[in-house]
C-alpha positions as CSV (number, residue, x, y, z in Angstrom):
1,M,136.1,131.8,81.0
2,A,134.0,134.3,82.8
3,I,135.9,136.0,85.6
4,K,134.2,135.8,89.0
5,I,135.6,138.0,91.8
6,K,135.5,136.4,95.2
7,S,136.3,137.8,98.7
8,T,139.0,136.2,101.0
9,K,136.6,136.9,103.9
10,D,134.4,134.1,102.6
11,V,137.1,131.4,102.2
12,H,135.8,129.5,105.3
13,A,132.5,128.9,103.5
14,N,134.4,126.3,101.4
15,G,135.1,124.4,104.6
16,I,138.1,123.9,106.8
17,K,140.6,121.2,105.8
18,V,142.7,119.7,108.5
19,V,145.4,117.0,109.1
20,L,145.2,115.6,112.6
21,Y,148.0,113.3,113.7
22,G,149.2,111.7,116.9
23,Q,150.3,108.6,118.7
24,S,148.1,105.5,118.9
25,G,145.6,105.8,121.9
26,T,145.6,109.6,122.0
27,G,141.9,109.7,120.9
28,K,142.2,111.0,117.3
29,T,139.0,109.3,116.1
30,V,137.1,110.4,119.2
31,M,138.2,114.0,118.7
32,A,137.3,113.8,115.0
33,S,133.8,112.8,116.1
34,T,133.4,116.2,117.8
35,A,133.3,117.9,114.4
36,P,129.9,119.2,113.2
37,S,127.7,116.6,111.5
38,P,130.4,114.1,110.7
39,I,130.6,111.1,108.4
40,I,133.6,108.8,108.7
41,I,135.4,107.1,105.8
42,S,137.2,104.3,107.7
43,A,140.0,101.9,106.7
44,E,140.7,101.3,110.4
45,K,139.4,98.7,112.8
46,G,139.6,101.2,115.6
47,L,136.0,102.5,115.7
48,L,135.3,100.7,118.9
49,S,135.9,104.0,120.7
50,L,132.8,105.4,119.0
51,A,130.6,102.4,119.8
52,G,128.5,104.4,122.2
53,Q,127.7,107.0,119.6
54,D,125.4,106.7,116.6
55,L,127.7,108.0,113.8
56,P,127.6,107.1,110.1
57,Y,130.6,105.6,108.5
58,I,131.7,104.0,105.2
59,E,134.2,101.2,105.3
60,V,136.8,101.2,102.5
61,K,139.2,98.4,101.4
62,S,140.4,99.5,98.0
63,I,141.1,102.6,95.9
64,E,137.8,101.9,94.1
65,D,135.9,102.0,97.5
66,I,137.5,105.3,98.3
67,G,136.4,106.7,94.9
68,E,132.9,105.7,95.6
69,A,132.9,107.1,99.1
70,Y,134.2,110.4,97.7
71,K,131.3,110.6,95.1
72,Y,128.8,109.9,97.9
73,C,130.2,112.4,100.3
74,V,130.3,115.2,97.8
75,G,126.5,115.1,97.4
76,A,125.6,113.9,100.9
77,D,124.2,116.2,103.7
78,Y,127.1,116.1,106.1
79,E,129.2,119.1,107.3
80,T,132.4,117.2,108.0
81,I,134.1,114.3,106.2
82,I,136.6,112.3,108.4
83,I,139.3,110.2,106.7
84,D,140.3,107.6,109.3
85,S,143.0,107.1,108.7
86,L,144.9,108.5,105.8
87,S,147.9,106.4,106.9
88,E,145.9,103.2,106.9
89,I,144.2,104.0,103.6
90,T,147.6,104.6,101.9
91,E,149.0,101.4,103.2
92,T,145.9,99.5,102.0
93,V,146.2,101.0,98.5
94,L,149.9,100.4,98.4
95,T,149.4,96.7,99.1
96,Q,146.7,96.6,96.4
97,F,149.0,98.3,93.9
98,K,151.9,95.9,94.7
99,K,149.7,92.8,94.2
100,T,148.4,94.2,90.9
101,M,152.0,95.0,89.7
102,I,153.3,91.5,90.7
103,A,150.4,89.9,88.8
104,E,151.2,91.9,85.7
105,S,154.9,91.4,85.9
106,S,156.4,88.6,83.8
107,S,159.1,88.0,86.4
108,G,156.7,88.1,89.4
109,K,158.8,91.0,90.8
110,I,158.3,94.7,91.0
111,D,160.4,97.9,91.4
112,A,159.5,99.2,94.8
113,R,160.3,102.8,93.6
114,Q,157.6,102.4,90.9
115,A,155.0,101.3,93.5
116,Y,155.8,104.2,95.8
117,G,155.7,106.6,92.9
118,K,152.3,105.3,91.9
119,I,151.0,105.6,95.4
120,A,152.3,109.2,95.8
121,E,150.5,110.2,92.6
122,S,147.2,108.4,93.4
123,I,146.9,109.4,97.1
124,G,148.1,112.9,96.3
125,A,145.2,113.2,93.9
126,L,142.8,111.7,96.4
127,I,143.8,114.2,99.1
128,R,143.4,117.1,96.7
129,N,140.0,115.9,95.6
130,F,138.7,115.8,99.2
131,R,140.4,119.1,100.0
132,D,138.7,120.8,97.1
133,I,135.2,119.8,98.1
134,E,133.4,123.0,98.6
135,G,131.2,123.7,101.6
136,K,132.4,120.8,103.7
137,N,135.1,120.4,106.4
138,V,137.5,117.6,105.9
139,V,139.6,116.0,108.6
140,F,142.5,113.7,107.5
141,I,143.6,111.6,110.5
142,A,147.1,110.2,110.4
143,K,149.3,108.1,112.5
144,E,152.5,109.6,114.0
145,R,156.0,108.6,113.0
146,R,159.0,108.9,115.3
147,M,162.3,109.7,113.7
148,E,165.8,109.9,115.2
149,D,168.7,111.6,113.4
150,E,171.6,109.1,113.4
151,E,174.2,111.8,113.8
152,S,172.7,114.2,116.3
153,G,170.3,111.8,118.1
154,I,167.6,114.5,117.8
155,V,164.1,113.0,117.8
156,T,161.3,114.5,115.7
157,F,157.7,113.4,114.8
158,E,155.6,113.8,111.7
159,P,152.4,112.5,110.2
160,Y,153.1,108.9,109.0
161,M,152.5,107.9,105.4
162,P,154.5,105.3,103.3
163,G,157.3,106.6,101.2
164,K,159.1,110.0,101.3
165,V,157.0,112.2,98.9
166,L,153.6,112.0,100.7
167,P,154.8,112.8,104.2
168,F,156.8,115.8,102.8
169,N,153.9,117.2,100.8
170,L,151.0,116.5,103.2
171,P,151.4,119.7,105.3
172,Y,151.4,121.9,102.2
173,L,148.0,120.5,101.0
174,V,145.9,121.8,103.9
175,D,145.5,125.0,105.9
176,E,145.6,123.4,109.3
177,V,147.9,120.7,110.7
178,F,147.3,119.7,114.3
179,C,149.0,117.2,116.6
180,L,146.8,115.6,119.3
181,M,148.7,114.9,122.6
182,I,147.9,113.9,126.2
183,G,148.7,116.6,128.7
184,K,150.2,116.3,132.2
185,K,146.7,116.0,133.7
186,D,145.7,113.3,131.2
187,E,143.7,115.9,129.2
188,R,143.7,115.9,125.4
189,I,145.5,118.8,123.9
190,V,145.8,120.0,120.3
191,Q,149.1,121.5,119.3
192,T,148.5,124.0,116.4
193,N,151.9,125.7,116.0
194,A,155.1,124.1,115.0
195,D,158.0,123.5,117.3
196,R,161.4,121.8,116.9
197,K,159.8,118.4,117.3
198,R,156.5,118.5,115.5
199,P,155.2,120.1,112.3
200,C,152.0,122.0,112.9
201,K,150.4,125.1,111.5
202,D,147.3,127.3,111.7
203,R,146.9,129.5,108.7
204,S,143.9,131.2,110.2
205,G,146.0,132.8,112.8
206,K,143.1,132.6,115.3
207,L,144.1,129.6,117.4
208,D,146.2,129.5,120.5
209,A,149.3,127.3,120.4
210,K,147.4,124.7,122.4
211,E,143.6,124.1,122.1
212,P,141.1,121.7,123.7
213,A,140.4,118.6,121.7
214,D,137.0,119.8,120.3
215,F,136.7,120.3,116.5
216,S,133.4,122.2,116.7
217,A,134.9,124.7,119.1
218,I,138.1,125.0,117.0
219,F,136.1,125.5,113.7
220,N,133.9,128.1,115.3
221,K,137.0,130.0,116.5
222,I,138.6,129.9,113.1
223,K,135.3,131.3,111.5
224,E,135.1,134.1,114.0
225,K,135.3,137.6,112.3
């Protein structure tokens, strides 16, 4: 292999990879549409919020559909790929896997652990494939899960995905993890730094703890030298 020396100052040329999560109704899809030149890969039925805009989207219903969408987006002339939502896509693929496993089982039953192991492997690979697309931003939208510790009663939140492996690994797979919330004045606010309740991060170190819900502005801020 020929060695090629690169510079860390150019890493943003490969695109910015983000997880955006939040409660239903906070406007995650609308915020994602503020990214530069977006195309949406959608497993949701919640695109009505974008009906007034002329945005391209690809509807996916299976792991095969997602693979085809990936191949198209790699070569297409869009700056930002939006996965809406990673939670819904994972649930759809999990259902698909379970049906296939039941059909192939002689007893008509499946080991749930096997299904979740398969989904963790397949979706983990999917996330890495999109993350590693060079020259494009990728926004993974996720639902928010509320968790309450049985002993302490402490409530925390995290991006929702089925199983235990994917929710744990997801924040490690991207550089930016944001939570979209509604502020006291009904404005949309993006939390970029972790607190005791929500996992968030900004590896660029250029964002404020709270930012306006505008991906184009956020991306430009990250790219500033």
